[in-house]
PLY file of the C-alpha trace (Angstrom):
ply
format ascii 1.0
element vertex 156
property float x
property float y
property float z
element edge 155
property int vertex1
property int vertex2
end_header
102.79 42.13 -15.40
102.46 39.03 -13.26
104.85 37.97 -10.49
106.01 35.06 -12.68
106.84 37.41 -15.55
108.75 39.74 -13.22
110.70 36.82 -11.73
111.53 35.45 -15.20
112.64 38.89 -16.39
114.97 39.32 -13.37
116.46 35.85 -13.97
117.22 36.69 -17.62
120.48 38.52 -17.06
121.91 40.26 -20.08
125.48 40.77 -21.17
126.78 42.94 -24.00
129.12 41.64 -26.69
131.19 43.39 -29.34
130.50 41.32 -32.48
132.86 41.11 -35.43
133.51 39.03 -38.53
136.35 36.69 -39.39
136.21 34.74 -42.66
132.47 35.44 -42.95
131.65 34.10 -39.47
130.41 36.15 -36.51
132.30 36.16 -33.22
131.85 38.14 -30.03
133.90 39.42 -27.12
132.44 40.69 -23.82
132.17 44.46 -24.02
133.73 44.78 -20.56
136.98 43.32 -21.98
137.12 45.72 -24.94
138.93 49.02 -24.40
138.32 50.43 -27.86
138.13 49.69 -31.58
140.70 51.26 -33.91
140.72 51.75 -37.66
143.41 52.85 -40.08
146.14 51.86 -37.64
149.73 51.43 -38.83
151.00 48.08 -37.55
154.78 47.75 -37.37
156.09 44.18 -37.83
158.39 42.73 -35.15
161.13 40.31 -36.27
161.25 36.93 -34.52
157.55 36.69 -33.73
155.19 33.94 -34.88
152.82 34.45 -37.83
149.84 35.18 -35.57
151.60 38.30 -34.28
151.12 41.05 -36.88
153.30 43.49 -34.97
152.86 46.43 -32.64
151.08 49.76 -32.66
151.65 52.97 -30.75
148.47 53.72 -28.83
148.87 57.12 -27.18
152.46 56.36 -26.15
151.85 52.71 -25.21
153.21 49.85 -27.31
150.40 47.36 -28.01
150.99 43.91 -29.53
148.51 43.08 -32.31
147.48 39.47 -32.97
145.96 38.30 -36.25
142.79 36.77 -34.82
142.23 34.72 -37.98
145.55 32.93 -37.50
145.06 32.71 -33.73
141.82 30.79 -34.34
143.31 28.59 -37.07
141.50 30.33 -39.93
143.18 31.15 -43.25
144.99 34.49 -43.37
143.56 37.20 -45.61
144.63 40.52 -47.05
143.47 43.44 -44.90
140.33 45.12 -46.21
139.00 48.65 -45.71
136.61 47.41 -43.00
139.38 45.74 -40.95
139.75 46.93 -37.38
141.94 46.38 -34.32
139.91 45.49 -31.24
141.96 46.48 -28.19
141.45 44.31 -25.11
142.39 45.01 -21.53
144.26 41.96 -20.29
145.25 42.41 -16.65
146.23 46.04 -17.15
148.03 45.36 -20.44
146.52 46.27 -23.80
146.50 43.65 -26.58
145.11 44.27 -30.06
143.16 41.72 -32.11
143.03 42.29 -35.88
139.56 41.42 -37.24
137.95 41.61 -40.69
135.06 43.87 -39.69
133.30 44.99 -36.52
129.57 44.32 -36.89
127.80 45.70 -33.83
127.27 45.49 -30.08
124.60 42.96 -29.08
122.72 42.33 -25.89
122.71 38.62 -25.18
120.45 36.80 -22.74
122.98 34.79 -20.75
120.60 31.84 -20.35
120.36 31.58 -24.16
124.10 30.95 -24.60
124.58 27.33 -25.67
127.78 25.52 -24.68
130.21 24.29 -27.32
131.78 20.84 -26.82
135.49 21.01 -26.00
136.09 17.58 -27.58
139.37 17.44 -29.42
140.51 20.92 -28.39
144.30 21.06 -28.53
146.32 22.76 -25.79
146.78 26.45 -26.57
143.47 26.61 -28.43
141.25 29.59 -27.79
138.18 28.72 -25.73
134.61 29.79 -26.26
131.99 30.79 -23.72
129.39 29.32 -26.09
127.27 30.20 -29.09
124.26 32.45 -29.40
121.64 32.48 -32.14
119.47 35.47 -32.96
117.59 36.29 -36.14
119.35 33.45 -37.95
122.85 34.65 -36.98
125.11 32.24 -35.11
127.63 34.14 -32.96
130.56 32.32 -31.38
131.29 33.99 -28.03
135.02 33.90 -27.24
136.80 33.84 -23.89
139.15 36.83 -24.19
141.72 35.59 -21.67
142.22 32.34 -23.61
143.04 34.31 -26.76
145.99 35.86 -25.00
147.06 33.55 -22.14
147.59 30.55 -24.40
148.94 32.44 -27.41
152.49 31.97 -28.62
154.24 35.26 -29.38
157.82 34.32 -30.25
158.97 31.92 -32.95
0 1
1 2
2 3
3 4
4 5
5 6
6 7
7 8
8 9
9 10
10 11
11 12
12 13
13 14
14 15
15 16
16 17
17 18
18 19
19 20
20 21
21 22
22 23
23 24
24 25
25 26
26 27
27 28
28 29
29 30
30 31
31 32
32 33
33 34
34 35
35 36
36 37
37 38
38 39
39 40
40 41
41 42
42 43
43 44
44 45
45 46
46 47
47 48
48 49
49 50
50 51
51 52
52 53
53 54
54 55
55 56
56 57
57 58
58 59
59 60
60 61
61 62
62 63
63 64
64 65
65 66
66 67
67 68
68 69
69 70
70 71
71 72
72 73
73 74
74 75
75 76
76 77
77 78
78 79
79 80
80 81
81 82
82 83
83 84
84 85
85 86
86 87
87 88
88 89
89 90
90 91
91 92
92 93
93 94
94 95
95 96
96 97
97 98
98 99
99 100
100 101
101 102
102 103
103 104
104 105
105 106
106 107
107 108
108 109
109 110
110 111
111 112
112 113
113 114
114 115
115 116
116 117
117 118
118 119
119 120
120 121
121 122
122 123
123 124
124 125
125 126
126 127
127 128
128 129
129 130
130 131
131 132
132 133
133 134
134 135
135 136
136 137
137 138
138 139
139 140
140 141
141 142
142 143
143 144
144 145
145 146
146 147
147 148
148 149
149 150
150 151
151 152
152 153
153 154
154 155
């Protein structure tokens, strides 16, 4: 291997992303933000919350708020399917769940291959993206986990 190839390889830093589907589209969250993925979880509704808050779950004695990620991203709501999962994020020491249609896989992404998404017309409180990544014909929208929670509205 030449010096140029070694240098290029060291410059191609990789990150890992938990990829999931919403309304037939692929999205990703940095694996370092994901605590775990849950299935068959009973979500208890909470009166007085906005539609994007599905409710809460009991996760080993901790109460975790669960957001409907479809609604959080402005996508149409759907009936839960057998493949639906709750992706639990660590947000500053607090756990928050994101309800997704299906978890696809964990992908290694070359950071230099992430393409930016224009922020034109983004309304305040809108979730932000880190960019998009294309591999084998799949377009994956890479989400900023903090923006999903920091700018979310929880109470109606």
